[in-house]
N, C-alpha and C positions, 0 to 999 in steps of 0.2 A: 373696510370703513374705519375701524379703530385706529389703524396705522396712520391714516391721513389726518385724523383729528389730533393725534398725539405728537406728530412731527414738529409743529411749532413749539411745543413744550420741551421736547428732547433736544432740539438743535442747540439751544444755549447751554444745556448741560454738557454737551459734547466738547465745549471749549475747556471744561475742567476735567472731564472724564472721557478721553478718547476711547473708541471701540477697541483699540489694541491693548488698552490697559485693563488688567483684570480687576475685579471688584473685591477679591479676597483680602487685599491689603487696605481697603477703604475703611477708615475709622468713623465713628459717630462724630467726632470733632470735625473731621474734614467734611462730612455731609452737612453739618451745621454751617460751616464757613461758606460752602457753595450755596446753600439755601439763602443765607444772608446776602450774598452778592447778587443773586438772582432777584430776590425780593426788593432790592434797592435799585434795580435797573428800571429806568423809565420805559413805558410802553406806549406806542402810538395809539393802541386801542383805548387807552385810558387818558387820552389827551396829554400824553407825555408826563403823566403822574406815575409813581411807582405803585406796585401792588400793595406795598406797605401803607402808602398814603391813602389808597382806595379803601383798604380794610379799616383803617382808623378814622377815615373821613376827614383827612387833613386837607 
């Protein structure tokens, strides 16, 4: 059950972190870059607003 619910969230992350790439070399700076890109991506479920816009009520 948990896997099914998390797949829509992990799928976009896989664009930046493929399964074949280890996480040992992943830095906090790179994590922040990925988070910024994902939070600025429009989502259909939010009427094509970004999560950032939804959070700040823009």
